[in-house]
KEPA-321454 format. One line per field, with one value per atom (N, C-alpha, C, CB): atom name; residue number from 1; chain; x, y, z. Coordinates in Angstrom, 2 decimals. Glycine has a CB too. Example, Ala and Ser with C-alpha at 12.3 -4.5 7.8 and 13.67 -1.06 7.14 Angstrom:
2
name <- N | CA | C | CB | N | CA | C | CB;
resi <- 1 | 1 | 1 | 1 | 2 | 2 | 2 | 2;
chain <- A | A | A | A | A | A | A | A;
c1 <- 13.19 | 12.30 | 13.20 | 11.31 | 12.85 | 13.67 | 12.90 | 14.08;
c2 <- -5.69 | -4.50 | -3.30 | -4.47 | -2.25 | -1.06 | 0.03 | -0.60;
c3 <- 7.80 | 7.80 | 7.80 | 9.05 | 7.08 | 7.14 | 7.87 | 5.72;
END
This chain:
79
name <- N | CA | C | CB | N | CA | C | CB | N | CA | C | CB | N | CA | C | CB | N | CA | C | CB | N | CA | C | CB | N | CA | C | CB | N | CA | C | CB | N | CA | C | CB | N | CA | C | CB | N | CA | C | CB | N | CA | C | CB | N | CA | C | CB | N | CA | C | CB | N | CA | C | CB | N | CA | C | CB | N | CA | C | CB | N | CA | C | CB | N | CA | C | CB | N | CA | C | CB | N | CA | C | CB | N | CA | C | CB | N | CA | C | CB | N | CA | C | CB | N | CA | C | CB | N | CA | C | CB | N | CA | C | CB | N | CA | C | CB | N | CA | C | CB | N | CA | C | CB | N | CA | C | CB | N | CA | C | CB | N | CA | C | CB | N | CA | C | CB | N | CA | C | CB | N | CA | C | CB | N | CA | C | CB | N | CA | C | CB | N | CA | C | CB | N | CA | C | CB | N | CA | C | CB | N | CA | C | CB | N | CA | C | CB | N | CA | C | CB | N | CA | C | CB | N | CA | C | CB | N | CA | C | CB | N | CA | C | CB | N | CA | C | CB | N | CA | C | CB | N | CA | C | CB | N | CA | C | CB | N | CA | C | CB | N | CA | C | CB | N | CA | C | CB | N | CA | C | CB | N | CA | C | CB | N | CA | C | CB | N | CA | C | CB | N | CA | C | CB | N | CA | C | CB | N | CA | C | CB | N | CA | C | CB | N | CA | C | CB | N | CA | C | CB | N | CA | C | CB | N | CA | C | CB | N | CA | C | CB | N | CA | C | CB | N | CA | C | CB | N | CA | C | CB | N | CA | C | CB | N | CA | C | CB | N | CA | C | CB | N | CA | C | CB | N | CA | C | CB | N | CA | C | CB | N | CA | C | CB | N | CA | C | CB;
resi <- 1 | 1 | 1 | 1 | 2 | 2 | 2 | 2 | 3 | 3 | 3 | 3 | 4 | 4 | 4 | 4 | 5 | 5 | 5 | 5 | 6 | 6 | 6 | 6 | 7 | 7 | 7 | 7 | 8 | 8 | 8 | 8 | 9 | 9 | 9 | 9 | 10 | 10 | 10 | 10 | 11 | 11 | 11 | 11 | 12 | 12 | 12 | 12 | 13 | 13 | 13 | 13 | 14 | 14 | 14 | 14 | 15 | 15 | 15 | 15 | 16 | 16 | 16 | 16 | 17 | 17 | 17 | 17 | 18 | 18 | 18 | 18 | 19 | 19 | 19 | 19 | 20 | 20 | 20 | 20 | 21 | 21 | 21 | 21 | 22 | 22 | 22 | 22 | 23 | 23 | 23 | 23 | 24 | 24 | 24 | 24 | 25 | 25 | 25 | 25 | 26 | 26 | 26 | 26 | 27 | 27 | 27 | 27 | 28 | 28 | 28 | 28 | 29 | 29 | 29 | 29 | 30 | 30 | 30 | 30 | 31 | 31 | 31 | 31 | 32 | 32 | 32 | 32 | 33 | 33 | 33 | 33 | 34 | 34 | 34 | 34 | 35 | 35 | 35 | 35 | 36 | 36 | 36 | 36 | 37 | 37 | 37 | 37 | 38 | 38 | 38 | 38 | 39 | 39 | 39 | 39 | 40 | 40 | 40 | 40 | 41 | 41 | 41 | 41 | 42 | 42 | 42 | 42 | 43 | 43 | 43 | 43 | 44 | 44 | 44 | 44 | 45 | 45 | 45 | 45 | 46 | 46 | 46 | 46 | 47 | 47 | 47 | 47 | 48 | 48 | 48 | 48 | 49 | 49 | 49 | 49 | 50 | 50 | 50 | 50 | 51 | 51 | 51 | 51 | 52 | 52 | 52 | 52 | 53 | 53 | 53 | 53 | 54 | 54 | 54 | 54 | 55 | 55 | 55 | 55 | 56 | 56 | 56 | 56 | 57 | 57 | 57 | 57 | 58 | 58 | 58 | 58 | 59 | 59 | 59 | 59 | 60 | 60 | 60 | 60 | 61 | 61 | 61 | 61 | 62 | 62 | 62 | 62 | 63 | 63 | 63 | 63 | 64 | 64 | 64 | 64 | 65 | 65 | 65 | 65 | 66 | 66 | 66 | 66 | 67 | 67 | 67 | 67 | 68 | 68 | 68 | 68 | 69 | 69 | 69 | 69 | 70 | 70 | 70 | 70 | 71 | 71 | 71 | 71 | 72 | 72 | 72 | 72 | 73 | 73 | 73 | 73 | 74 | 74 | 74 | 74 | 75 | 75 | 75 | 75 | 76 | 76 | 76 | 76 | 77 | 77 | 77 | 77 | 78 | 78 | 78 | 78 | 79 | 79 | 79 | 79;
chain <- A | A | A | A | A | A | A | A | A | A | A | A | A | A | A | A | A | A | A | A | A | A | A | A | A | A | A | A | A | A | A | A | A | A | A | A | A | A | A | A | A | A | A | A | A | A | A | A | A | A | A | A | A | A | A | A | A | A | A | A | A | A | A | A | A | A | A | A | A | A | A | A | A | A | A | A | A | A | A | A | A | A | A | A | A | A | A | A | A | A | A | A | A | A | A | A | A | A | A | A | A | A | A | A | A | A | A | A | A | A | A | A | A | A | A | A | A | A | A | A | A | A | A | A | A | A | A | A | A | A | A | A | A | A | A | A | A | A | A | A | A | A | A | A | A | A | A | A | A | A | A | A | A | A | A | A | A | A | A | A | A | A | A | A | A | A | A | A | A | A | A | A | A | A | A | A | A | A | A | A | A | A | A | A | A | A | A | A | A | A | A | A | A | A | A | A | A | A | A | A | A | A | A | A | A | A | A | A | A | A | A | A | A | A | A | A | A | A | A | A | A | A | A | A | A | A | A | A | A | A | A | A | A | A | A | A | A | A | A | A | A | A | A | A | A | A | A | A | A | A | A | A | A | A | A | A | A | A | A | A | A | A | A | A | A | A | A | A | A | A | A | A | A | A | A | A | A | A | A | A | A | A | A | A | A | A | A | A | A | A | A | A | A | A | A | A | A | A | A | A | A | A | A | A | A | A | A | A | A | A | A | A | A | A | A | A;
c1 <- -21.16 | -20.54 | -19.55 | -19.85 | -18.75 | -17.77 | -18.43 | -16.82 | -19.57 | -20.28 | -20.81 | -21.41 | -21.18 | -21.64 | -20.51 | -22.19 | -19.32 | -18.15 | -17.85 | -16.92 | -17.93 | -17.72 | -18.75 | -17.79 | -19.98 | -21.05 | -20.82 | -22.42 | -20.43 | -20.19 | -18.97 | -19.98 | -17.94 | -16.76 | -17.10 | -15.63 | -17.94 | -18.32 | -19.09 | -19.15 | -19.76 | -20.49 | -19.55 | -21.33 | -18.27 | -17.29 | -16.54 | -16.31 | -16.88 | -16.21 | -16.59 | -16.56 | -15.72 | -16.13 | -17.31 | -14.94 | -18.13 | -19.32 | -18.95 | -20.22 | -17.94 | -17.51 | -15.98 | -18.06 | -15.48 | -14.05 | -13.88 | -13.29 | -12.79 | -12.52 | -11.55 | -11.97 | -11.86 | -10.99 | -11.13 | -11.35 | -10.04 | -10.03 | -10.99 | -10.38 | -10.90 | -11.72 | -13.21 | -11.43 | -13.61 | -15.02 | -15.20 | -15.54 | -16.38 | -16.69 | -17.57 | -17.39 | -17.18 | -17.92 | -18.42 | -17.03 | -19.62 | -20.12 | -19.34 | -21.63 | -19.09 | -18.34 | -19.14 | -17.02 | -19.62 | -20.27 | -21.53 | -20.60 | -22.45 | -23.73 | -23.55 | -24.67 | -22.67 | -22.47 | -21.83 | -21.60 | -20.92 | -20.28 | -21.29 | -19.13 | -22.14 | -23.16 | -24.13 | -23.93 | -24.50 | -25.39 | -24.73 | -25.81 | -23.45 | -22.74 | -22.63 | -21.33 | -22.36 | -22.26 | -23.61 | -21.77 | -24.69 | -26.02 | -26.30 | -27.10 | -25.88 | -26.06 | -25.26 | -25.64 | -24.04 | -23.19 | -23.88 | -21.80 | -24.42 | -25.11 | -26.31 | -25.58 | -27.07 | -28.24 | -27.84 | -29.05 | -26.81 | -26.37 | -25.83 | -25.32 | -25.10 | -24.59 | -25.74 | -23.63 | -26.71 | -27.85 | -28.58 | -28.82 | -28.64 | -29.35 | -28.43 | -30.04 | -27.16 | -26.25 | -25.65 | -26.94 | -25.72 | -25.19 | -23.77 | -26.10 | -22.81 | -21.43 | -20.79 | -20.60 | -21.21 | -20.64 | -20.91 | -21.20 | -22.18 | -22.53 | -21.86 | -24.05 | -21.71 | -21.03 | -19.61 | -21.05 | -18.90 | -17.51 | -17.41 | -16.86 | -18.36 | -18.37 | -18.55 | -19.48 | -19.47 | -19.70 | -18.50 | -20.97 | -17.87 | -16.69 | -15.53 | -16.27 | -15.37 | -14.34 | -14.60 | -14.25 | -15.85 | -16.22 | -15.94 | -17.71 | -16.30 | -16.06 | -14.56 | -16.68 | -13.79 | -12.34 | -11.74 | -11.68 | -12.20 | -11.69 | -12.07 | -12.21 | -13.31 | -13.75 | -12.94 | -15.23 | -12.76 | -12.02 | -10.55 | -12.16 | -9.99 | -8.60 | -8.41 | -8.14 | -9.31 | -9.25 | -9.43 | -10.32 | -10.39 | -10.64 | -9.45 | -11.90 | -8.81 | -7.66 | -6.48 | -7.26 | -6.28 | -5.19 | -5.40 | -5.06 | -6.65 | -6.94 | -6.98 | -8.25 | -7.56 | -7.76 | -6.80 | -9.16 | -6.33 | -5.42 | -6.03 | -4.06 | -7.31 | -8.05 | -7.84 | -9.58 | -7.72 | -7.45 | -8.63 | -7.12 | -9.86 | -11.04 | -11.13 | -12.32 | -10.84 | -10.87 | -9.81 | -10.64 | -8.63 | -7.56 | -7.93 | -6.28 | -8.54 | -8.95 | -10.02 | -9.46 | -10.98 | -12.05 | -11.51 | -13.20 | -10.59 | -9.98 | -9.22 | -9.03 | -8.52 | -7.78 | -8.75 | -6.89 | -9.87 | -10.85 | -11.53 | -11.89 | -11.77 | -12.41 | -11.45 | -12.89;
c2 <- -11.91 | -10.87 | -10.07 | -11.46 | -10.74 | -10.03 | -9.15 | -11.01 | -9.60 | -8.79 | -7.51 | -9.58 | -7.56 | -6.36 | -5.36 | -6.70 | -5.83 | -4.95 | -4.36 | -5.72 | -5.16 | -4.65 | -3.57 | -5.80 | -3.82 | -2.87 | -1.55 | -3.46 | -1.61 | -0.40 | 0.36 | -0.74 | -0.36 | 0.28 | 0.94 | -0.73 | 0.29 | 0.83 | 2.14 | -0.19 | 2.34 | 3.59 | 4.79 | 3.50 | 4.55 | 5.62 | 5.89 | 5.30 | 5.17 | 5.38 | 6.72 | 4.24 | 7.24 | 8.43 | 8.08 | 8.97 | 9.05 | 8.81 | 8.42 | 10.05 | 9.07 | 8.78 | 8.74 | 9.83 | 8.25 | 8.35 | 8.65 | 7.04 | 9.32 | 9.69 | 8.72 | 11.13 | 8.32 | 7.42 | 7.73 | 5.92 | 8.01 | 8.37 | 9.51 | 7.15 | 10.58 | 11.78 | 11.54 | 12.35 | 10.48 | 10.22 | 9.96 | 9.03 | 10.24 | 10.02 | 8.79 | 11.25 | 7.89 | 6.64 | 6.59 | 5.41 | 6.05 | 5.91 | 4.82 | 5.59 | 5.03 | 4.03 | 3.54 | 4.61 | 4.47 | 4.06 | 3.24 | 5.28 | 3.76 | 3.07 | 1.72 | 3.94 | 1.66 | 0.39 | -0.64 | 0.59 | -0.19 | -1.10 | -1.63 | -0.39 | -0.77 | -1.20 | -2.20 | 0.01 | -1.98 | -2.91 | -4.26 | -2.33 | -4.25 | -5.52 | -6.29 | -5.27 | -5.60 | -6.28 | -6.88 | -5.31 | -6.18 | -6.72 | -7.94 | -5.66 | -7.89 | -9.04 | -10.24 | -8.69 | -9.99 | -11.07 | -11.72 | -10.53 | -10.89 | -11.42 | -12.28 | -10.26 | -11.80 | -12.54 | -13.86 | -11.70 | -13.83 | -15.06 | -16.08 | -14.75 | -15.62 | -16.54 | -17.16 | -15.80 | -16.34 | -16.83 | -17.93 | -15.70 | -17.82 | -18.80 | -19.88 | -18.10 | -19.89 | -20.97 | -20.90 | -22.24 | -19.75 | -19.60 | -19.05 | -18.68 | -19.95 | -19.51 | -19.02 | -20.63 | -19.54 | -19.10 | -17.61 | -19.93 | -17.20 | -15.79 | -14.92 | -15.60 | -15.45 | -14.72 | -14.39 | -15.53 | -15.40 | -15.18 | -14.22 | -16.50 | -14.31 | -13.39 | -11.94 | -13.77 | -11.72 | -10.37 | -9.87 | -10.35 | -10.75 | -10.33 | -9.99 | -11.44 | -10.73 | -10.40 | -9.05 | -11.48 | -8.79 | -7.49 | -6.37 | -7.48 | -6.57 | -5.57 | -5.32 | -6.01 | -6.38 | -6.24 | -5.42 | -7.62 | -5.66 | -4.91 | -3.43 | -5.50 | -3.14 | -1.75 | -1.03 | -1.70 | -1.69 | -1.07 | -0.89 | -1.90 | -1.83 | -1.71 | -0.50 | -2.99 | -0.33 | 0.83 | 2.13 | 0.71 | 2.15 | 3.35 | 3.65 | 3.19 | 2.63 | 2.83 | 3.39 | 1.51 | 2.93 | 3.47 | 4.93 | 2.66 | 5.33 | 6.70 | 7.68 | 6.75 | 7.26 | 8.20 | 7.99 | 8.09 | 6.77 | 6.43 | 6.83 | 7.12 | 6.52 | 6.82 | 5.69 | 7.01 | 6.03 | 5.01 | 4.05 | 5.68 | 4.55 | 3.70 | 2.71 | 4.56 | 3.18 | 2.30 | 1.21 | 3.12 | 1.59 | 0.62 | -0.42 | 1.34 | 0.03 | -0.87 | -1.86 | -0.06 | -1.36 | -2.23 | -3.20 | -1.39 | -2.76 | -3.64 | -4.78 | -2.85 | -4.46 | -5.47 | -6.48 | -4.81 | -6.01 | -6.89 | -7.80 | -6.05 | -7.29 | -8.11 | -9.17 | -7.25;
c3 <- 10.70 | 11.48 | 10.64 | 12.69 | 9.81 | 9.00 | 7.95 | 8.34 | 7.44 | 6.46 | 7.07 | 5.84 | 8.33 | 9.02 | 9.13 | 10.41 | 9.42 | 9.51 | 8.14 | 10.06 | 7.08 | 5.73 | 5.38 | 4.71 | 5.76 | 5.47 | 6.21 | 5.86 | 7.46 | 8.23 | 7.69 | 9.71 | 7.28 | 6.71 | 5.38 | 6.53 | 4.58 | 3.28 | 3.40 | 2.51 | 4.51 | 4.72 | 4.81 | 5.98 | 5.10 | 5.20 | 3.91 | 6.26 | 2.84 | 1.54 | 0.94 | 0.57 | 0.07 | -0.70 | -1.60 | -1.56 | -1.89 | -2.69 | -4.12 | -2.71 | -4.69 | -6.05 | -6.13 | -7.03 | -7.27 | -7.55 | -9.04 | -7.15 | -9.38 | -10.76 | -11.38 | -10.84 | -12.63 | -13.37 | -14.85 | -13.08 | -15.51 | -16.94 | -17.25 | -17.79 | -16.50 | -16.71 | -16.59 | -18.05 | -15.90 | -15.63 | -14.14 | -16.47 | -13.65 | -12.25 | -12.12 | -11.62 | -11.22 | -11.00 | -9.56 | -11.31 | -9.35 | -7.97 | -7.25 | -7.96 | -5.97 | -5.21 | -4.02 | -4.76 | -3.19 | -1.94 | -2.18 | -1.11 | -2.98 | -3.19 | -3.87 | -4.01 | -4.88 | -5.57 | -4.64 | -6.81 | -3.79 | -2.83 | -1.82 | -2.10 | -1.32 | -0.36 | -1.00 | 0.18 | -2.26 | -2.96 | -3.16 | -4.32 | -3.51 | -3.72 | -2.40 | -4.31 | -1.31 | -0.02 | 0.38 | 1.07 | 0.12 | 0.40 | -0.47 | 0.18 | -1.73 | -2.62 | -2.13 | -4.05 | -1.67 | -1.14 | 0.05 | -0.74 | 0.92 | 2.10 | 1.69 | 3.02 | 0.70 | 0.25 | -0.39 | -0.74 | -1.27 | -1.93 | -0.94 | -2.98 | 0.06 | 1.08 | 1.88 | 2.03 | 2.22 | 2.98 | 2.23 | 3.30 | 0.90 | 0.08 | -0.47 | -1.06 | -0.04 | -0.39 | -1.78 | -0.26 | -2.43 | -3.78 | -3.71 | -4.63 | -3.51 | -3.33 | -4.62 | -2.75 | -5.75 | -7.02 | -7.25 | -8.18 | -7.10 | -7.27 | -6.21 | -7.21 | -5.01 | -3.94 | -4.34 | -2.64 | -4.85 | -5.26 | -6.44 | -5.61 | -7.37 | -8.51 | -8.04 | -9.49 | -7.12 | -6.60 | -5.80 | -5.72 | -5.04 | -4.28 | -5.21 | -3.30 | -6.30 | -7.28 | -7.93 | -8.35 | -8.26 | -8.83 | -7.84 | -9.22 | -6.60 | -5.56 | -5.39 | -4.23 | -5.40 | -5.25 | -6.40 | -5.18 | -7.61 | -8.76 | -8.67 | -10.06 | -8.27 | -8.12 | -7.05 | -7.78 | -5.90 | -4.81 | -5.17 | -3.54 | -5.91 | -6.32 | -7.23 | -7.03 | -8.18 | -9.07 | -8.30 | -10.17 | -7.40 | -6.59 | -5.70 | -5.74 | -5.15 | -4.28 | -5.06 | -3.61 | -6.29 | -7.11 | -7.44 | -8.39 | -7.62 | -8.03 | -6.85 | -8.75 | -5.74 | -4.63 | -3.48 | -4.13 | -3.30 | -2.19 | -0.84 | -2.38 | -0.67 | 0.55 | 1.56 | 0.25 | 2.84 | 3.85 | 4.05 | 5.17 | 3.94 | 4.10 | 2.93 | 4.19 | 1.73 | 0.56 | 0.69 | -0.73 | 1.15 | 1.35 | 2.40 | 1.75 | 3.49 | 4.56 | 4.09 | 5.75 | 3.33 | 2.83 | 1.79 | 2.23 | 0.95 | -0.04 | 0.65 | -0.96 | 1.71 | 2.44 | 3.09 | 3.51 | 3.60 | 4.24 | 3.23 | 4.98 | 2.04 | 1.01 | 0.54 | -0.18;
END
């Protein structure tokens, strides 16, 4: 249930964010990571789940520092 909420919240993220004069994708990569987390949990692979969640947290933290978007902040807090 919580993953569904994360997935729906991620749909409201900005498509990209700028960092060090480069543009990085945010929405699509976040949605892919959440789907991977769901798949790894379903198959009982908690190590990979935690690795993907750590990666997602780092991406969202960087995006939040650069854009200060409310949806990004909300998703970072949920993760």
